C-alpha positions in Angstrom: 152.9 109.2 17.0 153.8 109.1 13.6 151.4 107.1 11.3 152.4 103.9 9.6 149.9 104.4 6.7 148.6 107.9 5.3 149.0 111.5 7.3 145.2 112.3 7.4 143.8 109.6 9.4 145.0 107.5 12.7 146.1 104.2 11.7 143.8 103.0 14.4 141.2 104.4 12.6 142.2 103.2 9.1 142.5 100.0 10.6 139.3 100.1 11.6 137.8 101.1 7.8 139.6 98.3 6.5 138.2 95.8 8.9 134.4 97.1 8.6 135.0 96.7 4.6 136.6 93.2 5.1 133.2 92.0 6.9 131.4 93.5 4.6 133.2 91.2 1.8 132.5 88.0 4.3 129.0 89.2 4.4 128.2 89.7 0.7 130.3 86.7 0.2 127.9 84.7 3.0 124.9 86.1 2.2 124.0 84.7 -1.5 124.1 81.0 -1.7 122.7 79.2 -4.7 120.0 78.4 -2.4 118.7 82.0 -1.8 119.7 83.1 -5.3 116.6 82.4 -6.2 114.5 84.3 -3.1 116.3 87.6 -4.9 114.9 89.6 -7.2 116.5 87.7 -10.5 115.2 88.2 -13.7 114.6 84.8 -15.1 113.3 86.0 -18.7 116.4 87.3 -19.0 118.9 84.8 -17.4 117.3 82.5 -20.1 118.2 84.3 -22.6 121.3 85.2 -21.4 122.0 81.4 -21.2 120.6 80.6 -24.5 122.4 83.4 -26.9 125.6 83.3 -25.2 125.6 79.6 -24.8 126.0 79.2 -21.5 125.0 76.6 -19.4 122.5 77.1 -16.2 125.1 76.3 -13.8 127.9 79.0 -14.7 124.8 81.3 -15.7 123.8 81.3 -12.1 127.5 81.4 -10.4 128.2 84.4 -12.8 124.6 86.2 -11.6 125.9 85.1 -7.5 129.4 86.9 -8.4 127.9 90.0 -10.0 125.2 89.9 -7.0 128.3 89.7 -4.4 130.4 92.4 -6.4 127.1 95.0 -6.5 127.5 94.3 -2.4 130.8 95.6 -2.3 130.7 98.2 -4.9 127.7 99.7 -1.6 130.7 98.5 0.9 133.6 100.6 -0.9 131.2 104.0 -0.8 130.6 103.4 2.6 134.5 102.7 3.2 135.3 106.1 1.6 132.3 107.9 4.1 134.2 106.2 7.0 138.2 107.0 5.8 137.2 110.3 5.0 135.1 110.8 8.4 138.1 110.2 10.3 140.2 113.0 8.9 140.4 116.0 11.7 137.4 118.2 11.5 135.0 115.9 9.7 132.5 113.6 10.1 130.6 111.0 8.7 127.3 111.6 7.8 125.3 108.7 9.1 121.9 108.2 7.4 121.4 112.3 7.4 121.3 113.3 4.1 124.8 114.0 3.6 127.9 111.6 3.1 130.8 113.9 5.1 130.4 117.2 6.8 133.0 119.5 8.3 132.0 120.0 12.1 131.9 123.3 11.7 129.3 122.6 9.2 131.1 124.9 6.3 131.2 122.0 3.8 128.4 119.0 3.2 129.4 116.2 0.4 128.1 113.3 -1.0 130.8 110.4 -1.6 130.4 108.7 -5.0 132.5 105.8 -6.0 133.0 106.3 -9.7 133.4 109.6 -12.1 130.1 108.6 -14.1 127.4 108.0 -11.1 125.4 111.1 -11.4 124.0 112.7 -14.7 123.6 116.5 -14.7 119.8 115.9 -12.8 120.9 114.0 -10.5 123.7 116.6 -9.9 121.6 119.3 -9.3 119.1 117.0 -7.1 121.8 116.7 -4.9 123.3 119.9 -4.9 119.6 121.2 -3.7 119.3 118.4 -1.2 122.5 119.6 0.5 121.8 123.1 0.2 118.9 122.6 1.8 120.5 121.0 4.6 123.0 123.3 5.0 120.1 126.2 5.3 119.0 124.3 7.9 121.2 123.9 10.2 122.7 127.9 9.4 119.5 128.9 10.0 118.6 127.1 12.9 121.5 128.9 14.8 
């Protein structure tokens, strides 16, 4: 059966990934309210200066911070969405908290997926390469 959306994963898998992302959006929006706003790690000193220096009233500032927290959660969920999509490609699977985001089922490729091109500096890239190399060696030397 031909796919309607993309040709590298099944329509069912794609729609399941989109459904998971939609649930993450709803959860993020429902989990951050003004009531529990202050229970999160909020820098009240920064908020005070933001309000005074930017001439923003407290209510608007709190709403802005709530939206920022929701956006941060959503960005994490977008990363998970990418991992789930790529894990649905024939011959690949998601890492599921195993030290890598996606791998080839034949253990020839291990990857860590980033949402943005500027997510890592050179030392972080080197550390990630070393981490993935250790995983690769453990799997291949265990055979």
